[in-house]
C-alpha positions in Angstrom: 0.0 0.0 0.0 1.2 3.5 -0.9 0.2 6.5 1.2 0.3 9.9 -0.7 0.4 13.3 0.9 -0.1 16.1 -1.7 0.6 19.6 -0.4 -1.2 21.3 -3.3 -0.9 24.7 -1.6 2.2 26.3 0.0 1.8 25.8 3.8 3.0 29.3 4.2 5.1 28.5 7.3 7.8 26.0 8.3 6.3 22.7 9.5 7.8 19.8 11.5 6.9 16.7 9.5 8.8 14.2 11.8 5.5 12.3 12.5 5.3 11.3 8.8 7.3 8.1 8.8 6.4 4.8 7.1 6.4 2.6 10.2 3.7 4.8 11.8 1.6 5.8 8.8 1.2 2.4 7.1 -0.5 1.1 10.2 -3.0 4.0 10.5 -6.5 4.4 9.1 -7.0 7.2 6.6 -9.4 9.1 8.9 -6.7 9.1 11.6 -4.1 10.5 9.2 -6.4 13.5 8.6 -6.3 14.3 12.4 -2.6 13.8 12.8 -1.2 17.2 13.9 1.9 18.9 12.5 3.6 21.7 14.5 4.6 25.1 13.2 6.1 27.2 16.0 3.6 27.0 18.9 0.7 26.1 16.6 -0.5 22.6 15.8 -2.5 22.0 12.7 -4.3 18.8 11.5 -2.6 17.2 8.5 -5.9 17.1 6.6 -6.0 20.9 6.6 -2.6 21.1 5.0 -2.7 18.5 2.2 -4.7 16.0 0.3 -4.3 12.4 1.5 -5.1 9.2 -0.3 -4.1 5.5 -0.2 -3.2 3.4 -3.2 -3.8 -0.3 -2.4 -2.0 -1.5 -5.5 1.2 0.4 -5.0 4.4 -0.6 -3.2 4.6 -0.1 0.6 5.9 3.4 0.9 5.0 7.0 1.8 5.0 9.6 -1.0 5.0 13.3 -0.2 4.7 15.8 -3.0 3.7 19.4 -4.0 4.9 22.5 -2.1 7.4 20.8 0.2 10.3 23.2 0.6 9.1 24.4 4.0 8.8 20.8 5.4 11.5 20.2 8.0 12.7 17.1 9.9 11.5 14.7 7.3 12.3 11.1 8.2 13.4 12.2 11.8 14.7 9.1 13.6 13.3 6.9 10.8 14.1 3.2 11.5 12.3 1.2 8.7 10.3 1.5 5.5 10.5 3.6 2.4 9.8 7.4 2.2 9.9 9.5 -1.0 9.7 13.2 -1.2 9.0 14.5 -4.8 10.4 18.0 -4.5 12.7 20.1 -2.4 13.0 19.6 1.4 13.8 21.8 4.4 16.4 21.2 7.1 17.2 18.1 9.1 16.2 15.5 6.5 17.0 12.0 7.8 18.5 13.3 11.0 18.9 10.5 13.5 17.9 7.9 10.9 18.8 4.3 11.8 17.2 2.3 9.0 14.9 2.3 6.0 15.2 4.2 2.7 14.6 7.9 2.2 14.7 9.5 -1.2 14.5 13.3 -1.9 13.9 14.2 -5.5 15.3 17.7 -5.2 17.5 19.8 -2.9 17.6 19.9 0.9 18.6 22.3 3.6 21.2 22.1 6.3 21.8 19.1 8.7 20.7 16.3 6.4 21.6 13.0 7.9 23.0 14.5 11.1 23.5 11.8 13.7 22.5 9.1 11.2 23.4 5.6 12.4 21.9 3.4 9.5 19.7 3.3 6.5 19.9 4.8 3.0 19.5 8.5 2.4 19.5 9.8 -1.2 19.2 13.3 -2.8 18.9 14.0 -6.5 20.0 17.6 -5.9 22.2 19.5 -3.5 22.3 19.7 0.3 23.2 22.5 2.7 25.8 22.5 5.5 26.7 19.6 7.9 25.2 16.7 5.9 26.2 13.5 7.7 27.7 15.7 10.4 27.3 16.1 14.2 24.5 17.6 16.2 25.4 20.6 18.4 27.3 19.3 21.4 27.6 15.7 20.1 31.1 14.1 20.0 30.4 12.2 16.8 28.5 12.7 13.6 27.2 10.1 11.2 27.7 6.6 12.7 26.6 4.3 9.9 24.4 4.1 6.8 24.8 5.6 3.3 24.2 9.1 2.0 24.2 9.8 -1.8 24.1 13.4 -3.0 23.4 14.1 -6.6 24.5 17.7 -6.6 26.8 19.8 -4.4 27.3 19.7 -0.6 27.8 22.6 1.7 30.4 23.1 4.4 31.2 20.5 7.0 30.2 17.5 5.0 30.7 14.4 7.2 32.0 16.4 10.2 33.1 14.1 13.0 31.9 11.1 11.0 32.5 7.8 12.7 31.2 5.2 10.3 29.3 4.9 7.0 29.7 6.1 3.5 28.9 9.5 1.9 29.1 10.0 -1.9 28.7 13.5 -3.5 28.5 13.8 -7.3 29.3 17.5 -7.2 31.6 19.7 -5.1 32.0 19.9 -1.3 32.3 23.1 0.6 34.8 24.0 3.3 36.0 21.6 6.1 34.8 18.4 4.5 35.5 15.5 6.9 36.7 17.9 9.7 37.3 15.9 12.8 36.6 12.5 11.1 37.0 9.5 13.3 36.5 6.9 10.6 34.3 6.1 7.6 34.6 7.2 3.9 33.6 10.3 2.0 33.8 10.3 -1.8 33.4 13.6 -3.7 33.4 13.3 -7.4 34.1 17.1 -7.8 36.3 19.4 -5.8 37.0 19.7 -2.1 36.9 23.1 -0.6 39.3 24.6 1.9 40.2 22.9 5.1 39.3 19.4 4.1 40.2 16.8 6.8 41.1 19.3 9.5 41.9 17.4 12.7 40.7 14.1 11.2 42.0 11.1 13.2 41.2 8.2 10.8 39.0 7.7 7.8 39.3 8.3 4.1 38.3 11.2 1.8 38.6 10.7 -2.0 37.9 13.5 -4.4 38.3 14.4 -8.1 40.3 17.6 -7.2 41.0 19.9 -4.4 42.1 23.4 -3.4 45.5 23.2 -1.7 45.3 20.9 1.3 46.2 21.9 4.8 49.9 21.9 5.8 49.2 18.9 8.1 48.9 16.5 5.2 51.9 14.9 3.5 52.0 13.3 0.1 52.9 9.6 0.3 52.8 8.4 -3.3 50.2 7.4 -6.0 48.3 4.1 -6.3 45.0 2.5 -7.4 42.9 1.7 -4.4 40.8 -1.4 -4.6 38.2 -0.2 -2.1 37.4 2.8 -4.2 36.7 0.6 -7.2 34.5 -1.7 -5.1 32.7 1.3 -3.6 32.1 2.9 -7.0 30.6 -0.4 -8.5 28.3 -0.7 -5.5 27.2 2.9 -5.6 26.6 2.6 -9.3 24.2 -0.2 -8.7 22.4 2.1 -6.2 21.9 4.7 -9.0 24.8 7.1 -8.1 26.5 9.0 -10.8 30.0 7.7 -10.0 33.1 8.7 -12.1 33.8 5.5 -14.1 37.5 6.4 -14.4 37.8 6.0 -10.7 37.4 2.2 -10.9 40.9 1.8 -12.5 42.5 5.2 -12.0 45.3 6.2 -9.6 45.0 8.6 -6.7 47.6 10.8 -5.0 47.6 9.9 -1.3 48.1 12.4 1.4 48.3 11.3 5.1 47.3 13.4 8.0 46.2 15.3 9.9 49.3 16.2 12.0 47.3 17.7 14.8 45.7 14.3 15.5 46.8 10.6 15.0 48.0 11.2 11.5 46.2 8.1 10.3 43.6 9.7 8.1 44.0 9.9 4.3 42.9 12.2 1.5 43.1 10.7 -2.0 43.0 13.0 -5.0 42.3 11.5 -8.4 45.3 11.9 -10.8 44.3 11.5 -14.4 48.0 11.6 -15.5 49.0 8.4 -13.7 
């Protein structure tokens, strides 16, 4: 069964849509969904007053949200199972705290996508704002598992304090990508911004190119890395637009960061090798 929420009119204010998760909705009756309340500031409004709701008994088990969606925040908050699709742009905190399931955004998203994520699959066809896969304010670690695929560009602090998991970005990454990384992998098909890998302890960042790296990273040769080839093949099967030349190409390896354990690595694709 597919449940569809069609926001035909602009809600006119930011709304917290964290209640709209598959595990909850697919067990509810249609009349109960109409009375489910969403919060905007101090105001709580029944879902039926904001969008049209219908069920498709013949469709796959999933939740589809479409229409005027850019002011919908906290989509998939702490989602643990099921399939959720947003046909449009999303607000902030998409997939934050997610531990399982699949969440697809067919557009762009704001800041803090996948913050505190520990599992599941989070995909964006467009770009995302700052701190995707990063850490919540005051948290010691960021993303702790799962997969994030970004079809466009990523803002600053992509994968900040990341501990586990995989992030792939088809475009460019902003400043401080992988800052404070503890482990995990970040693949950026485009260019890394300034300050990539600042204070990273372990983990891997691979990119198509980069602005000059921080002084705490030291070049340690060029090689083809088997794990990148395997990751690219796997990501391609998931629908990611991976650079095919990465499967057999060589990367310049830089070790660092000197301010920490010096066991992290930044790999920059070298088309001349």
